[in-house]
N, C-alpha and C positions, 0 to 999 in steps of 0.2 A: 255540143249544144251551146248556143249563145244566150246571153241574158235576154235578149229580145224573144227567142224561142221559148225560153222558161217563162217569162212573163205572159206570152201568148197562151201557153199550156195552163197557167194559173188563172187566167182571166175568168174562167167559168167555175172555178172553185169557190167554195164557201170561204170568205176572208177570216172566219173564226176557226177554221179547221186547224188541227195541230199538223205541223210539218215533221216528218220522220224521214230517215233514210233507210232504204232496204239494201243491204250489203251482202256479199259472198254469194253469187248465183248458185254455186253448187251445194252450199249449206247455208241457206239465207238467215239473216238476222234482222231484226227491226231495231233501229238505233234512234235516239233523240237527236236533234240538230242542236249543236252547241252554239254555233253562230257562223259568221263568214268573215273572210278577209280577202284581200287582193294582193296580186303580184306587186303592185306599187307600194302597199303597206309593208310587205316583206322586204322590199328593196333589194332583193338578191336575184330577182328574176325579170325578164323583159317587162316593160311598163307601157308598151304600145308604141315605143319610138322605133324608127328604122323599119316600119312595116310590120312589126310583130304586135299582135293583139294583147291587151291586158287579160289576165286571167283571174276569175273570181272563184275562190275556194270555199265550198261548204264544209264546215268543220264538224266532224262526228262527235256527238255527246256520248251518253251512257247506252248500253245494250238494254233494250226494253223487253226482248223476247225473241222467239223464233219468227222468221218472215214466211213468205209464200213463193215458191217457184214461179208462180203464174205471173208475178209482177214483171218479170223480164218479157213475158209473152204480151202483156197488154201495154207496157211502156212503148211509146213510139215517138 
């Protein structure tokens, strides 16, 4: 998924909604989002030079509870 694709998906969402991560498809958990960083900030990964795209990382926060298997069916 690219940043553009993510922004397109978020466009219709309520801007005041909480953002969480659903992880581990086989045993789902709901996690807070700690923040984000980029490969350029980490400086040890490609930063878009030489034909390679920069990577944006969403950083997992704390586990908030169990998730829902249906998240993977509904996410597209």
